[in-house]
C-alpha positions in Angstrom: 89.8 100.2 96.4 90.1 101.7 99.9 88.6 105.1 100.6 90.9 108.1 100.3 92.2 109.2 103.7 90.9 112.4 105.2 93.6 115.0 105.7 93.7 116.9 109.0 96.2 119.8 108.8 97.6 120.5 112.3 100.9 121.9 111.2 102.1 124.8 113.4 100.0 123.6 116.3 101.3 122.2 119.6 99.9 119.7 122.1 97.0 119.4 122.8 95.7 121.3 119.6 96.5 118.6 117.0 94.6 116.0 119.1 91.7 118.4 119.6 91.5 119.2 115.9 91.5 115.5 115.1 88.8 114.8 117.6 86.6 117.5 115.9 87.3 116.0 112.5 86.5 112.5 113.7 83.0 113.6 114.6 82.2 113.7 110.9 83.9 110.4 110.0 82.3 107.0 109.9 83.9 104.1 111.9 86.6 102.5 109.8 87.5 105.8 108.1 91.3 106.5 107.8 92.8 109.9 108.4 96.2 111.4 108.0 97.2 114.2 110.4 99.9 116.6 109.2 101.8 117.8 112.2 105.0 119.7 113.1 105.0 119.1 116.8 107.7 116.5 117.4 105.7 115.0 120.3 102.7 114.3 118.0 103.5 110.6 117.3 103.6 109.8 121.0 100.5 111.9 121.7 98.5 110.2 118.9 99.6 106.7 120.0 98.4 107.4 123.5 95.2 109.1 122.3 94.3 106.2 120.0 94.9 103.7 122.9 92.7 105.7 125.2 89.9 106.4 122.7 89.9 103.0 121.0 91.1 104.2 117.6 93.8 102.6 115.5 97.3 104.3 115.4 98.7 103.2 112.0 102.1 104.9 112.2 104.1 108.0 111.4 106.1 109.1 108.4 108.7 111.9 108.7 108.3 114.2 105.6 111.2 116.5 106.8 109.2 119.7 107.3 106.2 117.8 108.9 105.0 114.4 110.1 102.3 112.4 108.6 100.4 110.5 111.3 98.1 107.8 110.1 95.1 106.9 112.2 91.7 105.2 111.8 88.5 106.0 113.5 87.1 102.9 115.2 83.5 102.2 116.4 82.8 102.8 120.0 83.1 99.7 122.1 79.9 97.7 122.3 78.7 98.6 118.8 
């Protein structure tokens, strides 16, 4: 069974705060760990896609829950490891 995803609540925050909060949370996660970011900033899906591309993490998609967005990401190992 896959590990339970980590929940990062960034609701009410605007760019760049959801990314910053996720970066801080990723420090405690092992490579391969999934995470779900809860966000209300409508630009968050684009921001997280770009952030994952730049940092080498996996962007797994976004689900609109009406009052917030659930953005699925996965921490990847740094290149060369």
